N, C-alpha and C positions, 0 to 999 in steps of 0.2 A: 965786583961784588956786586949782583943785583940788588937795589933798597926796593921795599913798599911803595917809596914814594915814585922809581922808573916804572913800576907796574900800572899804578894809576896813569900816571902820564902817557903810558901805552895804551891802556883803555880810554882814555878821554879823547884821545886822536880817533882810535876807532870810532867811539860816537860819534864824532863831529861828521867823519867820511861817512857813516850812514847815514845821517842826518841830512848831509848833502843829496846823497844818491837818491834817497827817498823821496825829497822835496824837488830835483829835476826830473825824475821820472813822473810824477805826478803833474809838472809841468808839462812835459813833453806830451802827455795825454793829452790834458786838456786842449794846450795850444797846438796840438798836432804838429810838433816840431820833429823830425826826425834826426836833427844834428843832437839836440840834447837826447834823446834816447839811445842815439850809439853811443856818444860820452859816458852813461851810466853804465853800459854794458861793458866798453872796455875797463872802467873804475873799478869794475869788481874785483880785480887781481888785487888790490891796495889790500883791501878788508880782508881777504884770504891768508895774505902775506902777514898783516898783524895779527889776526888769531894765532897764527902759528909761532911768531915773535912771542905772544903774553903767554901761550904753553910753554915755551923752553924758560922766559922769566920766570915764571912760577915754579917750575922744577927746580931751576937753578936757586932761586931762594928759600926752599923749604930744604934743598941739601945742605944750603950754606950758611944756616940761620936756626937758632933755635925761636923761634916765634911765638909770643904771646898769643890768647886768646883771640883778639879782635884782630891780629895778623894774619891768623891761621883763617878766622873767617873771610877775611879780604881775599886771600890767596884763591879759596874756595869760588868765593862769589864772581871775584875776576874772570876764571876759567869761565862761568857760565854765562856771564853777562857777555864774554866774548862772541860766545857759541850763537848767543840771540842778536847779537848786533852783525854778524854774518849772517843768520836768515834773514835779516831786516833788509841784507843786501841783496840778497838772494832774490826776495819780494819785490824789489829795485828793479831788478834785471828782468823777474818776469814781467812786469809794468811797463818797463820799457819794449819787449819785445811785441807786446800784443799789441803796444802805440805804433809799434811798426807796422805791424798789419792792419790796425785802423784806420791807419792814412793813407792805406791804397784804396777805400771805399769810402764814398760817400756817409758823411755824419749822420748819426740819428739825430734827433729833435735836440736832445739833449743829454747830458750823461746822469740825469737822475738825481739821487742822491749822493752819487758817486764823490763829488766835490767836499759835501759835508762830513762823509763818511773820513774822507784823506785828512781833514783838518781835525779831527778827533782823536784819528790814529796819530797824529803830528802832536799834538798838545799832549796826549798821554805820555810819549817818547820824552818832549821834551819834561814833563813834569820828574819822569821816573829819574834822568840822567842829572837833572837839579837837585833832585833829593841825595843822588850819591852824593854829588860836588858838595851839598849845603852840609851834610851830615843830617837832615831834617827826616827822619822816615814818616813822620805823618803826614805829609804829604803824597806819600806814595797811595794811601789809602782811597783819592780821589781817583787814581790812574784803574783800581779795580772796578770802580762803580762804571767808569765810561766805557769800558771793556763790556760790559753786557748792553750798552748804548751801541756800540759798532757791532755786535752781533746780530742784535734788530733789526738794524738797517740793512743789513746783510741778507737778511732774510726777505725781508719787506723789497728788497733791490729785486732779487730773484723771482719773484712773485711778479712782481710789475711787467720783468723783462718775458715771463713766460707768457703772459698774456698779449704782449707785444707781439711775439713772434707766433703765437697762434693766429693774432688777426691777419697779419702779414708774414708771410713767409720770408721772404725778398728780404726781410731784416734777421734773419736768423744768422748769417754770420756774424755780424756786430754784436749781437744781443749774446750770442754764445760768449765771444771775447770780453765784453762787458763786465760778464758772470766772471769769468776768470781774474778780470782787475779787481771786481768787488771782493772775491776771494784774497785775492792776494793782499790787500787793505786790510781786512778783516785778521788775516794772517800775521801781518805785521805788526797789528794793534794787539794781538796775544801775546807775539816775543816782548812789547812795552811792559805788557802787565807781567810778565815773566820776571823783567828785569826789575819792575817795583818791586815785586815780591820778594827778589835777592837781596835789593836794597835794605827791607824792612829786616831781614833777617841779620844782615852785616851790621846793622846799629844797634836792634835789638833784643836780636839771639832768639827769636819766635819765627817758627816756622808756619807762615798764614797759606803757605801753597796745596791746591788739592780742595780745599774748603767749596762747600757746593752752593756757597750762597752769601750774602753779604752778612745775615744775622749770624753765622756762623764763623766768618772772618771775624766779625765784632765779640764775638764770645770767646774767640783764642785768644785774641788781643787786648782785650777791655779796654778798647777807646773806641771813640763816635767814628761810625764811618758816614 
């Protein structure tokens, strides 16, 4: 019989693999390491299998128990978080595939703010997962704030790359690929934010999704952001 603890364990295993894949993909990009990039691409199947396993565990748990409110929320949240984790893995694969293409050409002078964006995205992800583990939902609020920073950096990087490609058409292939990398990091940050919102719902039973600003989030939850 599946327990809620087993669902948590599977979810945390999936979270660990997703974190590893994202970190390795970004390392492969910065260090121009084809071997690391290939390992991320091959390892994505593990995340896909775990997502299916969690869904099966949740269905079995609900069918064989009469869960109380917190367990019902955990089952619902686990399904949503596993989906976000799988998509973070997909973004890691995207970054790895682009890294392989970039490695075939001379590098641009720098990756601009990509490394800084990546660091913020990793921090967001870590904070969201730690909040799930510790049961401290207030920590998730910083993730909502940091997502706005990543969005802004993504737009700024696009503008910078467009300017560079206009001035030097030879940089267009690398520039376009870096735009895709930036977008993948921004999407990974979005999924980290989604996880944070689900964790808040799990522990506070308040839905802070789809709020258009931090002010609205603050009003919705009655806490300082």
